C-alpha positions, 0 to 999 in steps of 0.5 A, a space after each residue: 500499499 502507498 499512501 499517495 493521492 496521485 492514484 498511489 493509493 487507489 492503484 495500490 489497492 487495486 493491484 493487492 485485490 487484482 494481481 497479488 495471490 488471494 488479496 481480494 480475499 485478504 482485503 475482504 476479510 480486513 474489510 469485513 472482519 473490521 465491521 464486525 469488530 465493531 458489533 462484537 464490541 457493541 454485544 461485549 458492553 451491551 453484555 457488560 452493562 446488562 449484567 451489572 459489570 461496569 459497577 464497583 469494583 471494575 469501573 476502570 475496566 468499563 472506563 478503558 473498555 469505553 475508550 477502547 469502543 471509541 478507538 475502533 471506530 476511530 480505526 474505522 474512520 481512518 481506516 475509510 479513508 485509504 483506498 482513496 476512492 470517491 466513496 472514500 473521499 467524500 465520506 471522509 470529508 463528510 466526517 472531517 466536516 462533522 467532527 469540526 462542529 463541536 464545541 470548542 476543539 471541534 474546529 482544531 480537531 477538524 484542521 489536525 484531521 486534514 492537515 491544513 485547510 485543505 483536504 489532499 495529500 497531507 490529509 491520506 498521509 496523517 490517517 495512514 499513520 493514524 491508522 497504522 501507528 497511533 491508534 493500534 499502539 494505544 489500543 494494545 496497551 489498552 488491552 493489555 491493561 483491560 485484559 490485567 483488570 479482568 485476570 485481577 477482578 474476575 468476572 460478574 456473574 449474571 444478574 440471575 445467579 446468586 453469588 454464595 458467600 465465601 467460607 472464610 465470611 460465614 465462619 466471621 459471622 457465626 463467631 
């Protein structure tokens, strides 16, 4: 893949799909896998919410999960531009303009994402760097911390199961 606006990005994706052995399959797996990942994260967070697993002592685990969802959606947003065809170009312009309407930091965020006042080569390079370096690094660190917290704090039982009292608590109550 070459993140170049002068046909390089589009031709790279076209070359991967048309000339590389199983390129279209791998590209399709990447595209559909990314969509499925967002769906599965929403389902996971729904389960955590309905089971009440966001409550004490697992609040930090929940917050990290929400940040991971936001990063996953940002990964999808930055990756959508990379083929640099007409659909991705105009969808990204709409997305960046919507970000620009946010209060206080919206216009600055929009300028940062565009890489200046105009949409072009800097935007594509910036989205590529964010998609390939920044977000995956943050996600790897947060996933590691998320899993650490899950192993340390455990998972919560479904709401329909009554938690058993530990034997140590029973002995203290009986004395």
